[in-house]
VOPAKE-919215 format. One record per residue (C-alpha): residue number from 0; residue in three letters; x, y, z. Coordinates in pm, whole numbers, plus 32768, in hexadecimal, padded with zeros to 4 digits. Example, Ala and Ser with C-alpha at 12.3 -4.5 7.8 and 13.67 -1.06 7.14 Angstrom:
<rs>
R,lumdo,bamar,X,Y,Z
R,0,ALA,84CE,7E3E,830C .
R,1,SER,8557,7F96,82CA .
</rs>
This chain:
<rs>
R,lumdo,bamar,X,Y,Z
R,0,MET,27A3,446A,2853 .
R,1,MET,2638,44A6,28B3 .
R,2,ARG,253E,43DD,27E6 .
R,3,THR,240A,4498,2774 .
R,4,ASP,22C1,43FB,2708 .
R,5,ALA,2243,4490,25C3 .
R,6,THR,20E3,4410,2604 .
R,7,PRO,200F,4521,26A7 .
R,8,ARG,1F63,44CC,27EE .
R,9,ALA,1DEC,44B0,27D3 .
R,10,THR,1D24,45A2,28A9 .
R,11,ILE,1C0B,451F,2984 .
R,12,LEU,1B06,460A,2A14 .
R,13,VAL,1A72,4584,2B59 .
R,14,ILE,1924,4618,2BC5 .
R,15,ASP,18C8,45AC,2D26 .
R,16,ASP,1860,4660,2E64 .
R,17,GLU,1902,4568,2F55 .
R,18,PRO,1A66,45CE,2FC0 .
R,19,THR,1ABE,4469,3024 .
R,20,MET,1A5A,43E5,2ECE .
R,21,LEU,1B1C,44FB,2E20 .
R,22,ARG,1C55,44A3,2EE5 .
R,23,LEU,1C31,4333,2E8C .
R,24,LEU,1C06,437F,2D1B .
R,25,ILE,1D2F,446D,2D0F .
R,26,ASP,1E09,436C,2DC0 .
R,27,THR,1D95,4265,2CC5 .
R,28,LEU,1DA4,4327,2B7F .
R,29,GLU,1EE0,43F8,2BA1 .
R,30,PRO,1FC8,42CB,2BDA .
R,31,ALA,1F1D,4223,2AB0 .
R,32,GLY,1F9F,433A,29D1 .
R,33,PHE,1E73,4424,29BC .
R,34,ASN,1E51,4598,29FD .
R,35,VAL,1D2F,45D3,2AEB .
R,36,LEU,1C46,4700,2AFD .
R,37,VAL,1B41,471E,2C0F .
R,38,ALA,19EC,47C2,2C2D .
R,39,MET,190D,4795,2D5D .
R,40,GLN,17C8,480F,2CBC .
R,41,GLY,1721,47ED,2B6B .
R,42,ASP,1719,4966,2B33 .
R,43,MET,188B,497E,2B87 .
R,44,ALA,18D9,486B,2A8E .
R,45,LEU,1816,4917,2976 .
R,46,MET,18D9,4A59,29B1 .
R,47,LEU,1A20,4999,29AA .
R,48,LEU,19BC,48E9,2867 .
R,49,GLU,199A,4A38,27BB .
R,50,GLN,1B13,4A58,27DB .
R,51,VAL,1B91,48F0,27D0 .
R,52,THR,1B35,47B9,2709 .
R,53,PRO,1B91,467F,27CD .
R,54,ASP,1BC0,4527,2734 .
R,55,VAL,1AD2,4477,2824 .
R,56,ILE,19D7,44F1,2929 .
R,57,LEU,198A,4431,2A69 .
R,58,LEU,183C,44AB,2AEB .
R,59,ASP,1789,4467,2C33 .
R,60,ALA,1619,4426,2BEF .
R,61,LEU,1597,44B5,2D36 .
R,62,MET,160D,4612,2D94 .
R,63,PRO,1561,4738,2E3E .
R,64,GLY,14E6,4846,2D54 .
R,65,LEU,151D,47DB,2BEC .
R,66,ASP,151E,4660,2BF7 .
R,67,GLY,15F8,4585,2B1C .
R,68,PHE,14E7,4531,2A1F .
R,69,GLU,1498,469D,29D0 .
R,70,THR,160A,46F5,29D5 .
R,71,CYS,164A,45E8,28D0 .
R,72,ARG,152D,4661,27F3 .
R,73,ARG,15B9,47C1,27F6 .
R,74,ILE,1716,4741,27AC .
R,75,LYS,1697,4686,267B .
R,76,HIS,15E9,47BD,25F7 .
R,77,ASN,1743,4855,25C9 .
R,78,ALA,17BB,47F8,246B .
R,79,ASN,1925,47FC,24E1 .
R,80,LEU,18DE,46F1,25E5 .
R,81,THR,1809,4601,251B .
R,82,LEU,1917,44F8,24FA .
R,83,VAL,199D,4513,265F .
R,84,PRO,193C,43D1,2715 .
R,85,VAL,1877,4405,2857 .
R,86,ILE,188D,42EB,2956 .
R,87,PHE,178F,42FB,2A6F .
R,88,MET,17F2,42A3,2BD3 .
R,89,THR,16CF,4244,2CAE .
R,90,GLY,1662,4175,2DD6 .
R,91,LEU,1519,413F,2D21 .
R,92,THR,1508,3FE9,2C7F .
R,93,ASP,139B,3FDF,2C14 .
R,94,SER,1369,3FC2,2A9D .
R,95,GLU,1299,4101,2A8F .
R,96,SER,13BC,41D6,2B0B .
R,97,ILE,14B2,412A,2A23 .
R,98,VAL,13CE,4165,28F8 .
R,99,ALA,13A0,42D1,295F .
R,100,GLY,1518,4302,295A .
R,101,LEU,153E,4266,2802 .
R,102,GLN,141A,432F,2778 .
R,103,ALA,14B8,446E,27FE .
R,104,GLY,15EA,4428,2729 .
R,105,GLY,16C6,434A,2802 .
R,106,VAL,1787,422D,2765 .
R,107,ASP,17C1,415B,289D .
R,108,TYR,1794,414F,2A14 .
R,109,VAL,1855,40CF,2B41 .
R,110,THR,17BD,408A,2C92 .
R,111,LYS,183C,4117,2DD8 .
R,112,PRO,1915,40BA,2E8A .
R,113,VAL,19EE,40D9,2D54 .
R,114,MET,1AE8,3FC4,2D0A .
R,115,PRO,1C25,407F,2C9C .
R,116,ASP,1CAC,3F79,2BA8 .
R,117,GLU,1B59,3F4B,2B02 .
R,118,LEU,1B2B,40C3,2AE0 .
R,119,VAL,1C7D,40F6,2A3A .
R,120,ALA,1C37,3FD6,294A .
R,121,ARG,1AE5,4068,28E8 .
R,122,ILE,1B7D,41C0,28B3 .
R,123,ARG,1C87,4133,27CB .
R,124,VAL,1B81,407B,26FC .
R,125,HIS,1AAD,41B3,26D1 .
R,126,LEU,1BDD,4288,2680 .
R,127,ALA,1C36,4199,2565 .
R,128,ASN,1AD0,418F,24E4 .
R,129,ALA,1AB4,430A,24ED .
R,130,GLN,1BF9,432E,242C .
R,131,LEU,1B7C,4245,231C .
R,132,THR,1A35,4304,2306 .
R,133,ARG,1AE7,4454,22F1 .
R,134,SER,1BCD,43D2,21E0 .
R,135,ALA,1AA7,434E,2117 .
R,136,GLN,19E6,4492,213C .
R,137,ARG,1B12,4563,20D4 .
R,138,ALA,1B36,448B,1F9E .
R,139,MET,19C7,44BD,1F49 .
R,140,ASP,19E0,4634,1F85 .
R,141,VAL,1B0B,464D,1E9D .
R,142,SER,1A57,4585,1D90 .
R,143,GLY,192F,4672,1DA0 .
R,144,ARG,1828,4570,1DFA .
R,145,TYR,16CE,45C9,1E78 .
R,146,LEU,16B7,44C0,1F87 .
R,147,LEU,1629,44A4,20E3 .
R,148,ALA,15F3,439C,21EC .
R,149,ALA,14B8,4377,22BB .
R,150,SER,1433,428F,23C6 .
R,151,ALA,1308,41AD,238C .
R,152,THR,1230,42B3,2438 .
R,153,GLY,12A7,43C3,2349 .
R,154,HIS,139D,447A,242A .
R,155,LEU,14B7,4517,2361 .
R,156,ARG,1606,447F,23CC .
R,157,TRP,16ED,4540,22E3 .
R,158,SER,16FD,45CE,2186 .
R,159,THR,1806,463A,2090 .
R,160,GLN,1837,47AF,2063 .
R,161,GLN,1781,47AB,1F17 .
R,162,ALA,1656,46F6,1FAB .
R,163,ALA,164F,47E1,20D5 .
R,164,GLN,161B,4907,1FEA .
R,165,LEU,14EA,4861,1F51 .
R,166,LEU,1461,47FE,20A6 .
R,167,GLY,146A,4969,2115 .
R,168,GLY,1400,4983,227F .
R,169,LEU,141E,480F,22CA .
R,170,ALA,153C,47C7,23BB .
R,171,PRO,15BC,4677,243C .
R,172,GLY,14D4,45F3,2546 .
R,173,MET,13A4,4693,24A7 .
R,174,GLN,129C,45CD,23EE .
R,175,LEU,126A,45BB,2278 .
R,176,PRO,1116,4636,21F7 .
R,177,PRO,0FF0,4557,225F .
R,178,ASP,0FAF,44D4,20FE .
R,179,VAL,111B,446E,20DB .
R,180,ARG,1118,43C3,222F .
R,181,ASP,0FE2,42FB,21D1 .
R,182,TRP,107A,429B,2081 .
R,183,LEU,11C6,4231,211F .
R,184,ARG,1118,4162,222A .
R,185,ALA,104F,40AE,211E .
R,186,LYS,117C,4087,203A .
R,187,ILE,1258,3FDA,213D .
R,188,ALA,1143,3EF6,21BC .
R,189,PRO,118D,3D82,2186 .
R,190,LYS,107A,3D71,2082 .
R,191,ALA,103B,3EB6,1FCC .
R,192,PRO,0F73,3E65,1E90 .
R,193,GLY,0EFF,3F8D,1DC6 .
R,194,VAL,0FDA,408E,1E79 .
R,195,ALA,1068,418B,1D84 .
R,196,ASP,11DF,4190,1D4E .
R,197,THR,11E9,4308,1D8A .
R,198,ILE,111E,441B,1E2D .
R,199,ILE,1118,4590,1DE9 .
R,200,SER,10E5,4674,1F13 .
R,201,GLN,10F2,47E7,1F59 .
R,202,MET,11F6,4850,2059 .
R,203,PRO,119A,4941,2173 .
R,204,ALA,1202,4AAF,2173 .
R,205,PRO,12F7,4B42,2125 .
R,206,SER,1344,4A43,2014 .
R,207,GLN,11E3,49EF,1F9B .
R,208,ALA,1283,4929,1E81 .
R,209,GLN,11D8,4806,1DD7 .
R,210,VAL,12BF,46E1,1E24 .
R,211,GLU,12B3,4579,1DAF .
R,212,PHE,1322,4469,1EA2 .
R,213,ALA,139D,4312,1E34 .
R,214,LEU,1404,41FA,1F1F .
R,215,ILE,155A,4166,1ED1 .
R,216,GLY,1566,406C,1FEF .
R,217,PRO,15C8,402A,215A .
R,218,LEU,1714,40AD,21DF .
R,219,ALA,1708,4024,2340 .
R,220,GLU,1609,3FC0,2443 .
R,221,ASP,14EF,40C2,2433 .
R,222,GLU,15A9,4196,2333 .
R,223,PHE,1540,41AE,21C7 .
R,224,LEU,15EB,4261,20A7 .
R,225,LEU,1517,4339,1FC2 .
R,226,ARG,1565,4404,1E8A .
R,227,ILE,14AE,454A,1E50 .
R,228,MET,1484,4622,1D1B .
R,229,ALA,13F2,477B,1CF0 .
R,230,GLN,12BE,477D,1C14 .
R,231,ASP,12DC,487E,1B03 .
R,232,ARG,124F,47C1,19DD .
R,233,GLY,1294,48C8,18D6 .
R,234,ASN,13FB,48F6,1943 .
R,235,ASP,1431,477F,1967 .
R,236,ILE,13B6,4740,1807 .
R,237,SER,149A,4853,1781 .
R,238,ARG,15C4,47B8,1836 .
R,239,LEU,1580,4665,179D .
R,240,GLN,154F,46F9,1644 .
R,241,SER,169C,47AF,165F .
R,242,ARG,174C,466A,16BD .
R,243,ALA,16F8,45CE,156B .
R,244,LYS,162B,4627,143A .
R,245,LEU,14E4,45B4,14D4 .
R,246,THR,138D,4629,1471 .
R,247,ARG,12BA,46BC,1588 .
R,248,ARG,11E6,4580,1595 .
R,249,GLU,131E,44A4,15A9 .
R,250,ALA,13A2,4580,16C3 .
R,251,GLU,1255,4557,177A .
R,252,VAL,126A,43DD,175A .
R,253,LEU,13D1,43E0,17D9 .
R,254,LEU,1372,44C4,18FA .
R,255,TRP,1266,43D6,1977 .
R,256,LEU,1353,42B3,193E .
R,257,ALA,1451,435E,1A23 .
R,258,ARG,133D,438A,1B25 .
R,259,GLY,1312,4212,1B39 .
R,260,LYS,11D5,41EF,1A6E .
R,261,ALA,118B,40B2,19A9 .
R,262,ASN,1136,40C9,1838 .
R,263,ARG,0FC3,4094,1877 .
R,264,ASP,0FC2,41A6,197E .
R,265,ILE,1072,4293,188C .
R,266,ALA,0F6F,4242,1782 .
R,267,GLN,0E55,429D,1872 .
R,268,ILE,0EFF,43DF,18E7 .
R,269,LEU,0F42,4456,1783 .
R,270,GLU,0DF7,43CC,1703 .
R,271,VAL,0E99,4302,15EE .
R,272,SER,0EA3,4190,15A0 .
R,273,TYR,0F93,409C,1641 .
R,274,ARG,1022,4054,14E7 .
R,275,THR,1063,41C7,14B0 .
R,276,VAL,1138,41D4,15EA .
R,277,ASP,11FE,40A6,156D .
R,278,LYS,123C,4154,1420 .
R,279,HIS,12B4,428F,14CF .
R,280,LEU,13A9,41C0,159C .
R,281,GLU,142A,411C,145E .
R,282,GLN,1482,427C,13E5 .
R,283,ILE,1507,42F8,1534 .
R,284,TYR,160B,41E9,1576 .
R,285,PRO,16E3,4225,143F .
R,286,LYS,16C9,439E,146B .
R,287,LEU,1754,4379,15CB .
R,288,GLY,185A,427E,155A .
R,289,VAL,17D8,416E,1644 .
R,290,GLU,1743,4016,1614 .
R,291,THR,167F,3FD6,1752 .
R,292,ARG,156E,4074,181F .
R,293,THR,1651,407D,1952 .
R,294,ALA,175F,413D,1898 .
R,295,ALA,165F,4233,1810 .
R,296,VAL,15D4,4272,196D .
R,297,ALA,1732,42A6,19FE .
R,298,LEU,1788,43A3,18ED .
R,299,ALA,163C,4458,191C .
R,300,ILE,166C,4473,1A95 .
R,301,ARG,17C6,4505,1A66 .
R,302,ALA,173A,4604,1972 .
R,303,LEU,161E,4663,1A5E .
R,304,GLU,170F,468A,1B81 .
R,305,GLY,17EF,4767,1AB2 .
R,306,GLY,1900,4662,1A8B .
</rs>
C-alpha cells in the first residue's frame, strides 16, 4: 500500500538570474521536500506573486533591472506577502549591503557560493517562525484586537485586520507618521524619562482618523507591539457609560485611565483636583464590578474595542 504524507510541501520561490545557481538550488531544495518555483527577474517574480503565495522567498541581491533590494520592498508592500520570509542570497559580505537587505524587509541572508545543508536548515527555521507568527496573528484577528508591529525606525511590519482599517493607506513596509516614529524611538530608548505612554496622531488619506498609539512591548529583535485606538471621544464616553451606570465625568475618568494616564495627568486634563479623580475611581470600581485599576482598564478597553 502506498504511504502518503498528509503534511503539505512548502513552496519556495527562487529569484535569481544565474541559470547555474537556479539548477543548484532546485537540486538542493526538491530532494529536501520543497516545491520550487523560479523567476529570473524581479519584475517576473512580482507578476508571479500576484497569483501564488510561497512559503519562503530566496532572493538574489544583485540582478539586472529591478535589483533584489527594490524587489523585496515591493514584495513587502503587498499585504498578502507581509509574513512570507525573504532570505537574501548575495556574494556581498560588507555590512552595508547586509543592512540594506534587512531594511528592505529580508529576514536573513546567505552568502554565495551557497552551502546546501546550511540553506535548508535556515529555510526550515524561518518556515517554523513564520508559522508561529501567522498563528498568533490569526488569533489576534479573531479576537478583534487593534494591534500592529513596527520596527525601531517606525516601519510597519504587520497589523491585524482591525488595525489595518484604522491605519487606512498604511501598508506593511511603509512608515508610521513622523510624530509616531519620533515617539516610538524615544519610548524604546534605554532611558526614556518623561516620554508619554501614548501619542495621538492623524492618519494619512484616505483614513484621516485620529488614532492613539500605545506601546505594549518588544516582540522580537527590532519588532515592537503597539495597540491603537480610534479617537472619538464622544462615542467612547457613550460606550463606557452604556457598560455601567457611570456619570459622564466618571466615564471621562475611565476613558483616560484606559489610555494609560496616571491620576495626576487625568486631573490636569479634566482640570479637577487629584483627590476628585480618586473619588471618581472609588465610585467607578463597584459600578464596574471590579476591585483594581488593572481590571477596570481591561474592562474599559474591551468596551472601547466593541468586546
